[in-house]
C-alpha positions as CSV (number, residue, x, y, z in Angstrom):
1,X,30.6,-16.0,-14.9
2,X,29.2,-12.6,-14.5
3,X,26.3,-11.6,-16.0
4,X,25.1,-7.7,-16.2
5,X,22.6,-6.5,-18.9
6,X,21.6,-3.1,-19.3
7,X,18.0,-1.8,-19.8
8,X,17.9,0.3,-22.8
9,X,15.5,3.2,-21.8
10,X,12.3,4.4,-20.8
11,X,9.4,2.4,-22.2
12,X,11.9,0.0,-24.0
13,X,11.9,-3.8,-23.3
14,X,15.2,-5.5,-23.3
15,X,16.1,-8.0,-26.2
16,X,14.5,-11.4,-25.6
17,X,18.2,-13.2,-24.9
18,X,18.6,-10.5,-22.3
19,X,19.0,-12.5,-19.0
20,X,18.2,-9.9,-16.2
21,X,17.2,-6.3,-16.3
22,X,19.8,-3.9,-15.3
23,X,20.3,-3.5,-11.6
24,X,19.3,-7.3,-11.0
25,X,21.8,-9.4,-8.6
26,X,24.9,-10.6,-10.5
27,X,25.9,-14.3,-10.2
28,X,29.9,-14.4,-9.4
29,X,31.2,-17.7,-9.6
30,X,33.7,-18.7,-6.9
31,X,33.2,-15.8,-4.6
32,X,31.9,-16.8,-1.3
33,X,31.9,-14.1,1.3
34,X,33.6,-15.2,4.8
35,X,30.8,-15.2,8.0
36,X,31.8,-15.1,11.8
37,X,30.8,-17.9,13.6
38,X,27.6,-17.7,14.7
39,X,28.7,-17.5,18.7
40,X,30.8,-14.4,17.5
41,X,29.3,-10.9,17.1
42,X,29.5,-9.4,13.7
43,X,27.9,-5.8,11.9
44,X,24.8,-5.1,11.7
45,X,23.8,-5.0,7.7
46,X,23.1,-1.5,6.5
47,X,19.5,-0.1,6.7
48,X,18.0,0.4,3.2
49,X,14.5,0.8,2.0
50,X,12.6,-2.1,0.6
51,X,10.0,-1.5,-1.9
52,X,8.0,-4.3,-3.4
53,X,5.2,-4.7,-6.1
54,X,3.2,-7.4,-7.0
55,X,0.6,-7.7,-9.8
56,X,-3.4,-8.7,-8.5
57,X,-4.6,-12.0,-9.8
58,X,-1.2,-12.9,-11.9
59,X,-1.6,-16.3,-11.4
60,X,-5.2,-16.1,-12.8
61,X,-3.6,-15.0,-16.1
62,X,-2.9,-17.3,-19.3
63,X,0.5,-18.9,-18.8
64,X,2.2,-17.7,-21.6
65,X,1.4,-14.7,-20.8
66,X,3.1,-14.6,-17.5
67,X,6.9,-14.1,-19.0
68,X,5.9,-10.6,-20.8
69,X,4.3,-9.4,-17.9
70,X,6.9,-10.0,-15.6
71,X,9.4,-8.4,-18.1
72,X,6.8,-5.0,-17.8
73,X,6.6,-4.6,-14.4
74,X,10.5,-3.1,-13.8
75,X,9.9,-0.9,-16.7
76,X,6.5,0.6,-15.2
77,X,8.3,0.8,-12.3
78,X,11.6,2.8,-13.7
79,X,9.1,5.1,-15.9
80,X,7.0,5.8,-12.8
81,X,10.2,6.9,-10.9
82,X,11.0,8.7,-14.1
83,X,7.8,10.3,-14.3
84,X,7.8,11.9,-10.6
85,X,11.6,13.1,-11.4
86,X,13.3,10.6,-9.2
87,X,14.9,8.5,-12.1
88,X,18.1,8.7,-10.5
89,X,16.8,7.2,-7.1
90,X,16.1,3.8,-9.6
91,X,19.3,3.9,-11.2
92,X,21.0,4.3,-7.5
93,X,19.4,0.7,-6.2
94,X,19.2,-3.0,-6.8
95,X,16.5,-5.5,-7.3
96,X,15.2,-8.4,-9.3
97,X,12.1,-10.2,-10.1
98,X,9.9,-12.3,-7.7
99,X,7.7,-14.0,-10.4
100,X,4.4,-12.2,-10.3
101,X,6.0,-8.9,-9.1
102,X,9.6,-7.1,-8.2
103,X,11.7,-6.0,-5.6
104,X,14.0,-3.0,-5.0
105,X,16.7,-2.0,-2.4
106,X,17.3,1.6,-2.2
107,X,18.9,4.1,0.5
108,X,16.8,4.9,3.3
109,X,17.3,8.4,2.8
110,X,15.0,8.3,-0.2
111,X,11.5,6.8,1.7
112,X,10.0,10.3,1.6
113,X,9.8,10.2,-2.4
114,X,8.8,6.5,-2.4
115,X,5.5,7.6,-0.8
116,X,5.2,11.2,-2.1
117,X,5.3,11.4,-5.2
118,X,6.2,7.8,-6.3
119,X,3.1,6.2,-5.3
120,X,0.8,8.4,-7.2
121,X,3.3,8.4,-10.3
122,X,2.7,4.7,-10.1
123,X,-1.0,5.0,-10.4
124,X,-0.7,7.2,-13.4
125,X,2.2,5.0,-15.3
126,X,-0.4,2.2,-14.7
127,X,-3.5,4.3,-16.2
128,X,-1.3,5.0,-19.2
129,X,0.5,1.5,-19.7
130,X,-3.0,0.1,-19.7
131,X,-4.7,2.2,-22.4
132,X,-1.6,1.1,-24.7
133,X,-1.1,-2.5,-23.8
134,X,-3.5,-5.5,-25.3
135,X,-6.0,-7.0,-22.9
136,X,-4.1,-10.0,-22.0
137,X,-1.1,-8.1,-20.9
138,X,-2.9,-4.9,-19.8
139,X,-5.9,-3.9,-16.9
140,X,-2.6,-4.4,-14.1
141,X,-3.1,-3.4,-10.6
142,X,-1.0,-3.0,-8.3
143,X,0.0,-3.7,-4.4
144,X,3.0,-1.9,-3.0
145,X,5.0,-2.5,0.3
146,X,7.5,-0.3,1.6
147,X,9.8,-1.5,4.4
148,X,12.9,-0.1,6.4
149,X,15.6,-1.8,8.2
150,X,19.0,-4.4,8.0
151,X,19.3,-5.2,4.7
152,X,22.8,-7.2,3.3
153,X,24.5,-5.2,0.7
154,X,28.0,-5.9,-0.3
155,X,27.9,-3.0,-2.6
156,X,28.2,-5.1,-5.8
157,X,24.9,-6.3,-6.3
158,X,26.0,-10.1,-5.8
159,X,24.1,-13.2,-5.0
160,X,22.7,-13.1,-1.5
161,X,22.3,-9.0,-1.5
162,X,18.8,-8.1,-0.4
163,X,18.2,-10.3,2.1
164,X,17.2,-9.9,6.1
165,X,14.3,-9.7,8.5
166,X,12.9,-6.5,7.0
167,X,12.5,-8.4,3.3
168,X,10.3,-11.1,4.9
169,X,8.4,-8.6,6.7
170,X,7.7,-6.9,3.6
171,X,6.5,-9.9,1.7
172,X,4.2,-10.6,4.7
173,X,3.0,-7.2,4.6
174,X,2.1,-7.7,1.0
175,X,0.9,-10.8,0.9
176,X,-2.2,-9.6,3.9
177,X,-5.5,-9.6,3.7
178,X,-5.9,-5.7,4.3
179,X,-4.0,-4.8,1.6
180,X,-5.4,-7.6,-1.0
181,X,-8.9,-6.1,0.4
182,X,-8.1,-2.9,-1.4
183,X,-8.0,-3.6,-4.6
184,X,-11.0,-6.4,-4.1
185,X,-13.1,-3.7,-2.8
186,X,-12.4,-1.1,-5.7
187,X,-12.9,-0.8,-9.3
188,X,-9.9,-0.6,-11.9
189,X,-10.0,3.1,-11.3
190,X,-7.8,2.3,-8.1
191,X,-4.6,0.9,-9.7
192,X,-2.4,0.9,-6.5
193,X,-2.7,-0.2,-3.4
194,X,0.3,0.3,-0.6
195,X,0.7,-0.9,2.4
196,X,4.1,0.8,4.6
197,X,5.6,-0.3,8.3
198,X,5.5,1.4,11.3
199,X,8.7,2.5,11.1
200,X,8.2,3.8,7.5
201,X,5.1,5.9,8.7
202,X,7.3,7.4,12.1
203,X,10.4,8.1,10.3
204,X,9.1,9.7,6.9
205,X,5.1,10.7,7.6
206,X,4.9,11.5,11.0
207,X,7.7,13.2,10.5
208,X,7.2,15.5,7.9
209,X,9.6,14.6,5.4
210,X,7.0,13.1,2.9
211,X,4.8,16.2,2.9
212,X,1.9,13.9,3.6
213,X,-1.1,14.5,6.2
214,X,-0.5,11.3,8.6
215,X,-4.5,10.8,8.1
216,X,-3.8,9.8,4.4
217,X,-2.5,6.5,6.1
218,X,-5.0,4.0,7.7
219,X,-3.8,1.6,10.5
220,X,-4.5,-2.1,10.3
221,X,-3.3,-5.4,12.0
222,X,-1.4,-7.8,10.1
223,X,-1.3,-11.6,10.5
224,X,0.4,-13.9,7.9
225,X,1.9,-17.4,8.6
226,X,4.2,-16.6,11.5
227,X,4.1,-12.9,11.0
228,X,2.0,-10.7,13.4
229,X,2.1,-6.8,13.3
230,X,0.8,-3.4,12.5
231,X,0.8,-1.5,9.4
232,X,-0.5,1.5,7.6
233,X,-2.8,1.3,4.0
234,X,-2.3,4.3,1.4
235,X,-4.5,4.4,-1.4
236,X,-3.9,7.1,-4.1
237,X,-6.6,7.2,-5.9
238,X,-9.7,5.1,-4.1
239,X,-12.8,3.7,-5.8
240,X,-16.0,1.5,-5.3
241,X,-16.5,0.3,-2.2
242,X,-13.6,2.4,-0.7
243,X,-15.7,5.3,-1.3
244,X,-18.8,3.8,0.0
245,X,-17.4,2.2,3.1
246,X,-14.3,3.6,3.8
247,X,-10.9,2.1,3.3
248,X,-11.0,-0.2,6.5
249,X,-13.3,-3.0,6.3
250,X,-13.8,-5.9,9.0
251,X,-10.7,-7.4,7.7
252,X,-7.4,-5.9,9.5
253,X,-9.4,-3.6,11.1
254,X,-6.9,-2.2,14.0
255,X,-8.5,-2.2,17.3
256,X,-11.6,-4.2,16.2
257,X,-14.8,-3.5,14.0
258,X,-16.6,0.0,14.6
259,X,-19.0,-0.1,17.2
260,X,-22.6,2.1,17.0
261,X,-22.1,5.5,19.1
262,X,-24.1,5.4,22.3
263,X,-26.7,7.2,22.0
264,X,-26.3,9.4,25.4
265,X,-23.1,10.7,23.8
266,X,-24.7,12.3,21.0
267,X,-24.9,16.2,21.6
268,X,-28.5,18.1,21.3
269,X,-27.6,20.5,18.4
270,X,-26.6,17.3,16.3
271,X,-29.0,14.5,17.7
272,X,-28.6,11.7,14.7
273,X,-24.8,11.9,15.4
274,X,-24.2,13.1,11.8
275,X,-21.3,15.5,12.4
276,X,-19.5,12.7,14.5
277,X,-19.7,10.4,11.7
278,X,-18.5,13.2,8.9
279,X,-15.6,14.2,11.3
280,X,-14.7,11.0,12.7
281,X,-14.6,9.3,9.0
282,X,-10.6,9.5,9.2
283,X,-10.6,7.5,12.5
284,X,-13.2,5.2,11.5
285,X,-12.9,4.0,8.4
286,X,-9.5,6.0,6.9
287,X,-9.1,9.0,5.1
288,X,-10.1,8.4,1.2
289,X,-11.1,12.1,0.5
290,X,-14.3,13.8,0.4
291,X,-17.2,11.3,1.3
292,X,-19.9,13.8,1.7
293,X,-22.3,15.3,-1.2
294,X,-24.0,18.1,-1.4
295,X,-23.7,20.5,1.7
296,X,-23.1,20.1,5.3
297,X,-23.4,16.7,7.0
298,X,-27.0,16.1,6.5
299,X,-25.9,15.0,3.1
300,X,-23.7,12.5,4.2
301,X,-24.5,8.7,4.0
302,X,-22.6,5.8,5.3
303,X,-23.4,2.7,4.1
304,X,-25.5,0.4,6.4
305,X,-26.2,3.2,8.9
306,X,-29.4,4.7,7.8
307,X,-31.9,2.0,9.4
308,X,-29.5,2.4,12.7
309,X,-30.4,6.5,12.8
310,X,-33.8,5.5,11.7
311,X,-34.3,3.4,15.1
312,X,-32.5,5.8,17.1
313,X,-34.6,8.8,16.0
314,X,-37.7,6.5,16.8
315,X,-36.5,5.6,20.0
316,X,-35.7,9.6,20.8
317,X,-39.6,10.4,19.5
318,X,-40.9,7.6,22.1
319,X,-38.8,9.1,24.9
320,X,-39.9,12.6,24.3
321,X,-43.6,11.6,23.8
322,X,-42.9,9.9,27.2
323,X,-41.7,12.7,29.0
324,X,-44.7,14.9,27.8
325,X,-47.1,12.0,29.1
326,X,-45.6,12.4,32.4
327,X,-45.8,16.0,32.7
328,X,-49.5,15.9,31.9
């Protein structure tokens, strides 16, 4: 038995009797690969890029709508690849449904393109699709994860391909609280919240291959089930509390929560610490674009900090009065 179904084209759904989408794993009867005994060394699986997405609040939708949404997901992904001029990358990979999402295994050399321009193209594609879909199938928002490492790949897209510790790591990061928190604290204008592994960040971003400023990526700690590690958040279009408070919340903040800057460390030319807050926003909360309104740091207002600055200003004024009294 061999199942192969072709996807007819951009934006078109396969017929209702189709068993799988193009690129899904094939099921071959009677083909069982030989494995070396566990006490003997064997070849390392090839390195592959792992792209996994899932839909926010999928289980909160009516069960009757799940099938249609599940069928939409790979079409949206393929359209996003085509939109940014890299449709051939989609064709070169293989993948399958995860129920509320989809995974795709790709060559590791394409990692830079999966960050830039794919993530923004996916944001734009979801905007377009949501504007055309009926309410029960629309308003899709996605979490996205990118990882890279050894992944089983026979080259034939057979059952069992696409497995490995890297795949598990990807799904753990996708389920982590920091990336879920991004969509929870933003409006529907934010369609995509991405999280990438440290290896992806180092190989594709720090290296310069993705042609993106590393400060666009925010480090977070990840703990899900038995998995614990670090990762980086990337939000193509931040909105809502992400703009008011920053990408980082107390959830998953790498290195702990932010502390108030000591009064003694603030310069006389910047007694309120305003310049430090503006210039340090990339490290404190993550770079989500232009936070300031108006011109100059005096127009910057971070949520929850105004009262703290007022108390510090009052303390400084009292200290200055005490110094004057001592002189007199």
